[in-house]
N, CA, C and O atoms as a Tripos MOL2 file, in Angstrom:
@<TRIPOS>MOLECULE
protein
  228   227    57     0     0
PROTEIN
NO_CHARGES

@<TRIPOS>ATOM
      1 N          12.5440    0.5790   -3.0140 N.3       1 MET1
      2 CA         11.1480    0.3760   -2.6640 C.3       1 MET1
      3 C          10.9480   -1.0580   -2.2170 C.2       1 MET1
      4 O          10.9880   -1.9690   -3.0440 O.2       1 MET1
      5 N          10.7340   -1.2810   -0.9210 N.am      2 PHE2
      6 CA         10.4910   -2.5910   -0.3270 C.3       2 PHE2
      7 C          11.6310   -3.5660   -0.5810 C.2       2 PHE2
      8 O          11.4250   -4.7760   -0.4870 O.2       2 PHE2
      9 N          12.8180   -3.0830   -0.8980 N.am      3 GLY3
     10 CA         13.9510   -3.9540   -1.1230 C.3       3 GLY3
     11 C          13.8790   -4.7270   -2.4310 C.2       3 GLY3
     12 O          14.5970   -5.7130   -2.6010 O.2       3 GLY3
     13 N          13.0390   -4.3050   -3.3500 N.am      4 LEU4
     14 CA         12.9040   -4.9760   -4.6380 C.3       4 LEU4
     15 C          13.6250   -4.1830   -5.7100 C.2       4 LEU4
     16 O          13.5420   -2.9560   -5.7650 O.2       4 LEU4
     17 N          14.3280   -4.9040   -6.5550 N.am      5 GLY5
     18 CA         15.0090   -4.2650   -7.6640 C.3       5 GLY5
     19 C          14.0890   -4.1160   -8.8610 C.2       5 GLY5
     20 O          12.9370   -4.5500   -8.8380 O.2       5 GLY5
     21 N          14.6070   -3.5060   -9.8890 N.am      6 THR6
     22 CA         13.8310   -3.2780  -11.1060 C.3       6 THR6
     23 C          13.3960   -4.5880  -11.7410 C.2       6 THR6
     24 O          12.2580   -4.7160  -12.1930 O.2       6 THR6
     25 N          14.2950   -5.5560  -11.7770 N.am      7 THR7
     26 CA         13.9730   -6.8490  -12.4040 C.3       7 THR7
     27 C          12.8310   -7.5410  -11.6770 C.2       7 THR7
     28 O          11.9250   -8.0800  -12.3120 O.2       7 THR7
     29 N          12.8690   -7.5280  -10.3430 N.am      8 GLU8
     30 CA         11.8020   -8.1720   -9.5740 C.3       8 GLU8
     31 C          10.4540   -7.4890   -9.8120 C.2       8 GLU8
     32 O           9.4250   -8.1530   -9.9400 O.2       8 GLU8
     33 N          10.4740   -6.1560   -9.8690 N.am      9 LEU9
     34 CA          9.2280   -5.4250  -10.1110 C.3       9 LEU9
     35 C           8.6500   -5.7360  -11.4910 C.2       9 LEU9
     36 O           7.4340   -5.8530  -11.6440 O.2       9 LEU9
     37 N           9.5080   -5.8670  -12.4810 N.am     10 ILE10
     38 CA          9.0410   -6.2010  -13.8340 C.3      10 ILE10
     39 C           8.4460   -7.6000  -13.8570 C.2      10 ILE10
     40 O           7.4060   -7.8170  -14.4790 O.2      10 ILE10
     41 N           9.0890   -8.5520  -13.1910 N.am     11 VAL11
     42 CA          8.5720   -9.9260  -13.1390 C.3      11 VAL11
     43 C           7.2110   -9.9490  -12.4580 C.2      11 VAL11
     44 O           6.2940  -10.6200  -12.9330 O.2      11 VAL11
     45 N           7.0660   -9.2240  -11.3470 N.am     12 ILE12
     46 CA          5.7850   -9.1640  -10.6420 C.3      12 ILE12
     47 C           4.7090   -8.5480  -11.5340 C.2      12 ILE12
     48 O           3.5810   -9.0390  -11.5670 O.2      12 ILE12
     49 N           5.0420   -7.4910  -12.2470 N.am     13 LEU13
     50 CA          4.0880   -6.8420  -13.1430 C.3      13 LEU13
     51 C           3.6410   -7.7870  -14.2530 C.2      13 LEU13
     52 O           2.4550   -7.8330  -14.5780 O.2      13 LEU13
     53 N           4.5630   -8.5360  -14.8370 N.am     14 VAL14
     54 CA          4.2220   -9.4810  -15.9000 C.3      14 VAL14
     55 C           3.3080  -10.5750  -15.3560 C.2      14 VAL14
     56 O           2.3390  -10.9560  -16.0130 O.2      14 VAL14
     57 N           3.6070  -11.0790  -14.1670 N.am     15 ILE15
     58 CA          2.7570  -12.1180  -13.5720 C.3      15 ILE15
     59 C           1.3550  -11.5790  -13.3170 C.2      15 ILE15
     60 O           0.3680  -12.2630  -13.5870 O.2      15 ILE15
     61 N           1.2610  -10.3460  -12.7960 N.am     16 LEU16
     62 CA         -0.0500   -9.7420  -12.5620 C.3      16 LEU16
     63 C          -0.8220   -9.5640  -13.8640 C.2      16 LEU16
     64 O          -2.0280   -9.8050  -13.9110 O.2      16 LEU16
     65 N          -0.1320   -9.1440  -14.9170 N.am     17 LEU17
     66 CA         -0.7910   -8.9990  -16.2170 C.3      17 LEU17
     67 C          -1.3250  -10.3360  -16.7160 C.2      17 LEU17
     68 O          -2.4240  -10.4020  -17.2670 O.2      17 LEU17
     69 N          -0.5510  -11.3980  -16.5240 N.am     18 LEU18
     70 CA         -0.9930  -12.7190  -16.9630 C.3      18 LEU18
     71 C          -2.1690  -13.2250  -16.1400 C.2      18 LEU18
     72 O          -3.0800  -13.8520  -16.6810 O.2      18 LEU18
     73 N          -2.1570  -12.9620  -14.8530 N.am     19 LEU19
     74 CA         -3.2220  -13.4570  -13.9780 C.3      19 LEU19
     75 C          -4.5280  -12.6800  -14.1380 C.2      19 LEU19
     76 O          -5.6030  -13.2750  -14.2070 O.2      19 LEU19
     77 N          -4.4340  -11.3640  -14.1950 N.am     20 PHE20
     78 CA         -5.6390  -10.5460  -14.1460 C.3      20 PHE20
     79 C          -5.9950   -9.8730  -15.4610 C.2      20 PHE20
     80 O          -7.1200   -9.4010  -15.6210 O.2      20 PHE20
     81 N          -5.0930   -9.8190  -16.3780 N.am     21 GLY21
     82 CA         -5.3680   -9.1420  -17.6410 C.3      21 GLY21
     83 C          -5.1940   -7.6430  -17.5180 C.2      21 GLY21
     84 O          -5.2680   -7.0780  -16.4270 O.2      21 GLY21
     85 N          -4.9650   -7.0180  -18.6420 N.am     22 SER22
     86 CA         -4.6750   -5.5810  -18.6180 C.3      22 SER22
     87 C          -5.8980   -4.7330  -18.2940 C.2      22 SER22
     88 O          -5.7550   -3.5980  -17.8400 O.2      22 SER22
     89 N          -7.0840   -5.2560  -18.5170 N.am     23 SER23
     90 CA         -8.2830   -4.4500  -18.2650 C.3      23 SER23
     91 C          -8.5990   -4.3280  -16.7740 C.2      23 SER23
     92 O          -9.1600   -3.3170  -16.3530 O.2      23 SER23
     93 N          -8.2530   -5.3330  -15.9670 N.am     24 ARG24
     94 CA         -8.5610   -5.2930  -14.5350 C.3      24 ARG24
     95 C          -7.4330   -4.7160  -13.7000 C.2      24 ARG24
     96 O          -7.6400   -4.3860  -12.5320 O.2      24 ARG24
     97 N          -6.2540   -4.5880  -14.2700 N.am     25 LEU25
     98 CA         -5.0960   -4.1390  -13.5080 C.3      25 LEU25
     99 C          -5.2430   -2.7250  -12.9360 C.2      25 LEU25
    100 O          -4.8710   -2.5200  -11.7810 O.2      25 LEU25
    101 N          -5.7580   -1.7450  -13.6690 N.am     26 PRO26
    102 CA         -5.9100   -0.4030  -13.0710 C.3      26 PRO26
    103 C          -6.8330   -0.3910  -11.8510 C.2      26 PRO26
    104 O          -6.5690    0.3160  -10.8790 O.2      26 PRO26
    105 N          -7.8980   -1.1630  -11.9010 N.am     27 GLY27
    106 CA         -8.8090   -1.2360  -10.7550 C.3      27 GLY27
    107 C          -8.1440   -1.8590   -9.5450 C.2      27 GLY27
    108 O          -8.3470   -1.4130   -8.4160 O.2      27 GLY27
    109 N          -7.3420   -2.9000   -9.7840 N.am     28 LEU28
    110 CA         -6.6150   -3.5350   -8.6880 C.3      28 LEU28
    111 C          -5.5930   -2.5810   -8.0850 C.2      28 LEU28
    112 O          -5.4480   -2.5130   -6.8640 O.2      28 LEU28
    113 N          -4.8900   -1.8470   -8.9320 N.am     29 ALA29
    114 CA         -3.8940   -0.8940   -8.4480 C.3      29 ALA29
    115 C          -4.5610    0.2120   -7.6340 C.2      29 ALA29
    116 O          -4.0320    0.6390   -6.6080 O.2      29 ALA29
    117 N          -5.7110    0.6680   -8.0890 N.am     30 LYS30
    118 CA         -6.4400    1.7080   -7.3580 C.3      30 LYS30
    119 C          -6.8620    1.1900   -5.9870 C.2      30 LYS30
    120 O          -6.7190    1.8880   -4.9830 O.2      30 LYS30
    121 N          -7.3790   -0.0270   -5.9490 N.am     31 GLY31
    122 CA         -7.7930   -0.6220   -4.6800 C.3      31 GLY31
    123 C          -6.6290   -0.8030   -3.7200 C.2      31 GLY31
    124 O          -6.7620   -0.5540   -2.5210 O.2      31 GLY31
    125 N          -5.4880   -1.2360   -4.2450 N.am     32 MET32
    126 CA         -4.3080   -1.4040   -3.3980 C.3      32 MET32
    127 C          -3.8230   -0.0550   -2.8800 C.2      32 MET32
    128 O          -3.4400    0.0640   -1.7160 O.2      32 MET32
    129 N          -3.8380    0.9520   -3.7350 N.am     33 GLY33
    130 CA         -3.4210    2.2890   -3.3160 C.3      33 GLY33
    131 C          -4.3070    2.8470   -2.2200 C.2      33 GLY33
    132 O          -3.8150    3.4420   -1.2610 O.2      33 GLY33
    133 N          -5.6090    2.6610   -2.3560 N.am     34 GLU34
    134 CA         -6.5430    3.1310   -1.3380 C.3      34 GLU34
    135 C          -6.3290    2.3770   -0.0290 C.2      34 GLU34
    136 O          -6.3870    2.9710    1.0470 O.2      34 GLU34
    137 N          -6.0840    1.0770   -0.1170 N.am     35 SER35
    138 CA         -5.8450    0.2830    1.0870 C.3      35 SER35
    139 C          -4.5920    0.7420    1.8170 C.2      35 SER35
    140 O          -4.5960    0.8830    3.0400 O.2      35 SER35
    141 N          -3.5270    0.9740    1.0700 N.am     36 ILE36
    142 CA         -2.2790    1.4410    1.6780 C.3      36 ILE36
    143 C          -2.4810    2.8130    2.3150 C.2      36 ILE36
    144 O          -2.0020    3.0630    3.4220 O.2      36 ILE36
    145 N          -3.1880    3.7000    1.6190 N.am     37 ARG37
    146 CA         -3.4460    5.0430    2.1470 C.3      37 ARG37
    147 C          -4.2660    4.9630    3.4390 C.2      37 ARG37
    148 O          -3.9660    5.6680    4.4020 O.2      37 ARG37
    149 N          -5.2950    4.1130    3.4670 N.am     38 ASN38
    150 CA         -6.1150    3.9680    4.6720 C.3      38 ASN38
    151 C          -5.3080    3.3860    5.8260 C.2      38 ASN38
    152 O          -5.4740    3.8040    6.9720 O.2      38 ASN38
    153 N          -4.4350    2.4220    5.5310 N.am     39 PHE39
    154 CA         -3.6020    1.8270    6.5670 C.3      39 PHE39
    155 C          -2.6550    2.8620    7.1680 C.2      39 PHE39
    156 O          -2.5180    2.9490    8.3880 O.2      39 PHE39
    157 N          -2.0040    3.6460    6.3080 N.am     40 LYS40
    158 CA         -1.0870    4.6720    6.7890 C.3      40 LYS40
    159 C          -1.8300    5.7180    7.6230 C.2      40 LYS40
    160 O          -1.3100    6.1930    8.6340 O.2      40 LYS40
    161 N          -3.0430    6.0760    7.2000 N.am     41 LYS41
    162 CA         -3.8320    7.0510    7.9490 C.3      41 LYS41
    163 C          -4.1850    6.5070    9.3320 C.2      41 LYS41
    164 O          -4.1150    7.2320   10.3250 O.2      41 LYS41
    165 N          -4.5650    5.2290    9.3930 N.am     42 ALA42
    166 CA         -4.9160    4.6190   10.6760 C.3      42 ALA42
    167 C          -3.7090    4.5680   11.6070 C.2      42 ALA42
    168 O          -3.8330    4.8330   12.8020 O.2      42 ALA42
    169 N          -2.5530    4.2290   11.0650 N.am     43 VAL43
    170 CA         -1.3320    4.1910   11.8750 C.3      43 VAL43
    171 C          -1.0080    5.5830   12.3920 C.2      43 VAL43
    172 O          -0.6630    5.7520   13.5610 O.2      43 VAL43
    173 N          -1.1190    6.5720   11.5290 N.am     44 ASN44
    174 CA         -0.8230    7.9520   11.9320 C.3      44 ASN44
    175 C          -1.8120    8.4320   12.9870 C.2      44 ASN44
    176 O          -1.4250    9.1020   13.9440 O.2      44 ASN44
    177 N          -3.0840    8.0930   12.8140 N.am     45 ASP45
    178 CA         -4.0900    8.4970   13.8010 C.3      45 ASP45
    179 C          -3.7990    7.8630   15.1620 C.2      45 ASP45
    180 O          -3.9470    8.5140   16.1960 O.2      45 ASP45
    181 N          -3.3870    6.5950   15.1620 N.am     46 ASP46
    182 CA         -3.0590    5.9200   16.4120 C.3      46 ASP46
    183 C          -1.8520    6.5620   17.0860 C.2      46 ASP46
    184 O          -1.8250    6.7150   18.3080 O.2      46 ASP46
    185 N          -0.8520    6.9360   16.2870 N.am     47 LYS47
    186 CA          0.3230    7.6060   16.8580 C.3      47 LYS47
    187 C          -0.0740    8.9250   17.4960 C.2      47 LYS47
    188 O           0.3830    9.2490   18.5920 O.2      47 LYS47
    189 N          -0.9220    9.6880   16.8190 N.am     48 GLU48
    190 CA         -1.3630   10.9770   17.3640 C.3      48 GLU48
    191 C          -2.1480   10.7790   18.6590 C.2      48 GLU48
    192 O          -1.9790   11.5340   19.6170 O.2      48 GLU48
    193 N          -3.0020    9.7660   18.6800 N.am     49 GLU49
    194 CA         -3.7900    9.4950   19.8820 C.3      49 GLU49
    195 C          -2.8880    9.1030   21.0480 C.2      49 GLU49
    196 O          -3.1140    9.5390   22.1770 O.2      49 GLU49
    197 N          -1.8760    8.2910   20.7900 N.am     50 LEU50
    198 CA         -0.9430    7.9090   21.8430 C.3      50 LEU50
    199 C          -0.1700    9.1160   22.3660 C.2      50 LEU50
    200 O           0.0510    9.2420   23.5700 O.2      50 LEU50
    201 N           0.2400    9.9980   21.4640 N.am     51 GLU51
    202 CA          0.9550   11.2100   21.8760 C.3      51 GLU51
    203 C           0.0670   12.0920   22.7420 C.2      51 GLU51
    204 O           0.5300   12.6460   23.7390 O.2      51 GLU51
    205 N          -1.2130   12.2310   22.3710 N.am     52 GLU52
    206 CA         -2.1450   13.0410   23.1580 C.3      52 GLU52
    207 C          -2.3170   12.4640   24.5580 C.2      52 GLU52
    208 O          -2.3320   13.2010   25.5440 O.2      52 GLU52
    209 N          -2.4470   11.1410   24.6400 N.am     53 LYS53
    210 CA         -2.6070   10.5000   25.9520 C.3      53 LYS53
    211 C          -1.3300   10.6330   26.7720 C.2      53 LYS53
    212 O          -1.3790   10.8360   27.9860 O.2      53 LYS53
    213 N          -0.1900   10.5180   26.1030 N.am     54 LYS54
    214 CA          1.0910   10.6410   26.7990 C.3      54 LYS54
    215 C           1.2750   12.0510   27.3520 C.2      54 LYS54
    216 O           1.7670   12.2330   28.4660 O.2      54 LYS54
    217 N           0.8790   13.0370   26.5700 N.am     55 ASN55
    218 CA          1.0050   14.4250   27.0090 C.3      55 ASN55
    219 C           0.0080   14.7770   28.1110 C.2      55 ASN55
    220 O           0.2570   15.6810   28.9070 O.2      55 ASN55
    221 N          -1.1160   14.0680   28.1590 N.am     56 ALA56
    222 CA         -2.1270   14.3400   29.1690 C.3      56 ALA56
    223 C          -1.7070   13.8190   30.5450 C.2      56 ALA56
    224 O          -2.2140   14.2680   31.5730 O.2      56 ALA56
    225 N          -0.7880   12.8810   30.5440 N.am     57 ILE57
    226 CA         -0.3610   12.2890   31.8300 C.3      57 ILE57
    227 C           0.6190   13.1830   32.5360 C.2      57 ILE57
    228 O           1.0840   12.8500   33.6260 O.2      57 ILE57
@<TRIPOS>BOND
     1     1     2 1
     2     2     3 1
     3     3     4 2
     4     3     5 am
     5     5     6 1
     6     6     7 1
     7     7     8 2
     8     7     9 am
     9     9    10 1
    10    10    11 1
    11    11    12 2
    12    11    13 am
    13    13    14 1
    14    14    15 1
    15    15    16 2
    16    15    17 am
    17    17    18 1
    18    18    19 1
    19    19    20 2
    20    19    21 am
    21    21    22 1
    22    22    23 1
    23    23    24 2
    24    23    25 am
    25    25    26 1
    26    26    27 1
    27    27    28 2
    28    27    29 am
    29    29    30 1
    30    30    31 1
    31    31    32 2
    32    31    33 am
    33    33    34 1
    34    34    35 1
    35    35    36 2
    36    35    37 am
    37    37    38 1
    38    38    39 1
    39    39    40 2
    40    39    41 am
    41    41    42 1
    42    42    43 1
    43    43    44 2
    44    43    45 am
    45    45    46 1
    46    46    47 1
    47    47    48 2
    48    47    49 am
    49    49    50 1
    50    50    51 1
    51    51    52 2
    52    51    53 am
    53    53    54 1
    54    54    55 1
    55    55    56 2
    56    55    57 am
    57    57    58 1
    58    58    59 1
    59    59    60 2
    60    59    61 am
    61    61    62 1
    62    62    63 1
    63    63    64 2
    64    63    65 am
    65    65    66 1
    66    66    67 1
    67    67    68 2
    68    67    69 am
    69    69    70 1
    70    70    71 1
    71    71    72 2
    72    71    73 am
    73    73    74 1
    74    74    75 1
    75    75    76 2
    76    75    77 am
    77    77    78 1
    78    78    79 1
    79    79    80 2
    80    79    81 am
    81    81    82 1
    82    82    83 1
    83    83    84 2
    84    83    85 am
    85    85    86 1
    86    86    87 1
    87    87    88 2
    88    87    89 am
    89    89    90 1
    90    90    91 1
    91    91    92 2
    92    91    93 am
    93    93    94 1
    94    94    95 1
    95    95    96 2
    96    95    97 am
    97    97    98 1
    98    98    99 1
    99    99   100 2
   100    99   101 am
   101   101   102 1
   102   102   103 1
   103   103   104 2
   104   103   105 am
   105   105   106 1
   106   106   107 1
   107   107   108 2
   108   107   109 am
   109   109   110 1
   110   110   111 1
   111   111   112 2
   112   111   113 am
   113   113   114 1
   114   114   115 1
   115   115   116 2
   116   115   117 am
   117   117   118 1
   118   118   119 1
   119   119   120 2
   120   119   121 am
   121   121   122 1
   122   122   123 1
   123   123   124 2
   124   123   125 am
   125   125   126 1
   126   126   127 1
   127   127   128 2
   128   127   129 am
   129   129   130 1
   130   130   131 1
   131   131   132 2
   132   131   133 am
   133   133   134 1
   134   134   135 1
   135   135   136 2
   136   135   137 am
   137   137   138 1
   138   138   139 1
   139   139   140 2
   140   139   141 am
   141   141   142 1
   142   142   143 1
   143   143   144 2
   144   143   145 am
   145   145   146 1
   146   146   147 1
   147   147   148 2
   148   147   149 am
   149   149   150 1
   150   150   151 1
   151   151   152 2
   152   151   153 am
   153   153   154 1
   154   154   155 1
   155   155   156 2
   156   155   157 am
   157   157   158 1
   158   158   159 1
   159   159   160 2
   160   159   161 am
   161   161   162 1
   162   162   163 1
   163   163   164 2
   164   163   165 am
   165   165   166 1
   166   166   167 1
   167   167   168 2
   168   167   169 am
   169   169   170 1
   170   170   171 1
   171   171   172 2
   172   171   173 am
   173   173   174 1
   174   174   175 1
   175   175   176 2
   176   175   177 am
   177   177   178 1
   178   178   179 1
   179   179   180 2
   180   179   181 am
   181   181   182 1
   182   182   183 1
   183   183   184 2
   184   183   185 am
   185   185   186 1
   186   186   187 1
   187   187   188 2
   188   187   189 am
   189   189   190 1
   190   190   191 1
   191   191   192 2
   192   191   193 am
   193   193   194 1
   194   194   195 1
   195   195   196 2
   196   195   197 am
   197   197   198 1
   198   198   199 1
   199   199   200 2
   200   199   201 am
   201   201   202 1
   202   202   203 1
   203   203   204 2
   204   203   205 am
   205   205   206 1
   206   206   207 1
   207   207   208 2
   208   207   209 am
   209   209   210 1
   210   210   211 1
   211   211   212 2
   212   211   213 am
   213   213   214 1
   214   214   215 1
   215   215   216 2
   216   215   217 am
   217   217   218 1
   218   218   219 1
   219   219   220 2
   220   219   221 am
   221   221   222 1
   222   222   223 1
   223   223   224 2
   224   223   225 am
   225   225   226 1
   226   226   227 1
   227   227   228 2
@<TRIPOS>SUBSTRUCTURE
     1 MET1         2 RESIDUE 1 A MET
     2 PHE2         6 RESIDUE 1 A PHE
     3 GLY3        10 RESIDUE 1 A GLY
     4 LEU4        14 RESIDUE 1 A LEU
     5 GLY5        18 RESIDUE 1 A GLY
     6 THR6        22 RESIDUE 1 A THR
     7 THR7        26 RESIDUE 1 A THR
     8 GLU8        30 RESIDUE 1 A GLU
     9 LEU9        34 RESIDUE 1 A LEU
    10 ILE10       38 RESIDUE 1 A ILE
    11 VAL11       42 RESIDUE 1 A VAL
    12 ILE12       46 RESIDUE 1 A ILE
    13 LEU13       50 RESIDUE 1 A LEU
    14 VAL14       54 RESIDUE 1 A VAL
    15 ILE15       58 RESIDUE 1 A ILE
    16 LEU16       62 RESIDUE 1 A LEU
    17 LEU17       66 RESIDUE 1 A LEU
    18 LEU18       70 RESIDUE 1 A LEU
    19 LEU19       74 RESIDUE 1 A LEU
    20 PHE20       78 RESIDUE 1 A PHE
    21 GLY21       82 RESIDUE 1 A GLY
    22 SER22       86 RESIDUE 1 A SER
    23 SER23       90 RESIDUE 1 A SER
    24 ARG24       94 RESIDUE 1 A ARG
    25 LEU25       98 RESIDUE 1 A LEU
    26 PRO26      102 RESIDUE 1 A PRO
    27 GLY27      106 RESIDUE 1 A GLY
    28 LEU28      110 RESIDUE 1 A LEU
    29 ALA29      114 RESIDUE 1 A ALA
    30 LYS30      118 RESIDUE 1 A LYS
    31 GLY31      122 RESIDUE 1 A GLY
    32 MET32      126 RESIDUE 1 A MET
    33 GLY33      130 RESIDUE 1 A GLY
    34 GLU34      134 RESIDUE 1 A GLU
    35 SER35      138 RESIDUE 1 A SER
    36 ILE36      142 RESIDUE 1 A ILE
    37 ARG37      146 RESIDUE 1 A ARG
    38 ASN38      150 RESIDUE 1 A ASN
    39 PHE39      154 RESIDUE 1 A PHE
    40 LYS40      158 RESIDUE 1 A LYS
    41 LYS41      162 RESIDUE 1 A LYS
    42 ALA42      166 RESIDUE 1 A ALA
    43 VAL43      170 RESIDUE 1 A VAL
    44 ASN44      174 RESIDUE 1 A ASN
    45 ASP45      178 RESIDUE 1 A ASP
    46 ASP46      182 RESIDUE 1 A ASP
    47 LYS47      186 RESIDUE 1 A LYS
    48 GLU48      190 RESIDUE 1 A GLU
    49 GLU49      194 RESIDUE 1 A GLU
    50 LEU50      198 RESIDUE 1 A LEU
    51 GLU51      202 RESIDUE 1 A GLU
    52 GLU52      206 RESIDUE 1 A GLU
    53 LYS53      210 RESIDUE 1 A LYS
    54 LYS54      214 RESIDUE 1 A LYS
    55 ASN55      218 RESIDUE 1 A ASN
    56 ALA56      222 RESIDUE 1 A ALA
    57 ILE57      226 RESIDUE 1 A ILE
């Protein structure tokens, strides 16, 4: 996943816990997940639109 090993992911998680606290972490994760999902949807929509235009030519 993104070229990160288990150790790196654990270090990142510990830093996030220290910075934001355990109570805010689920909300941050939810927001990041929604952002990633919206980005992927936008990329996919653009690919579909390009394919439609390419096929129309």
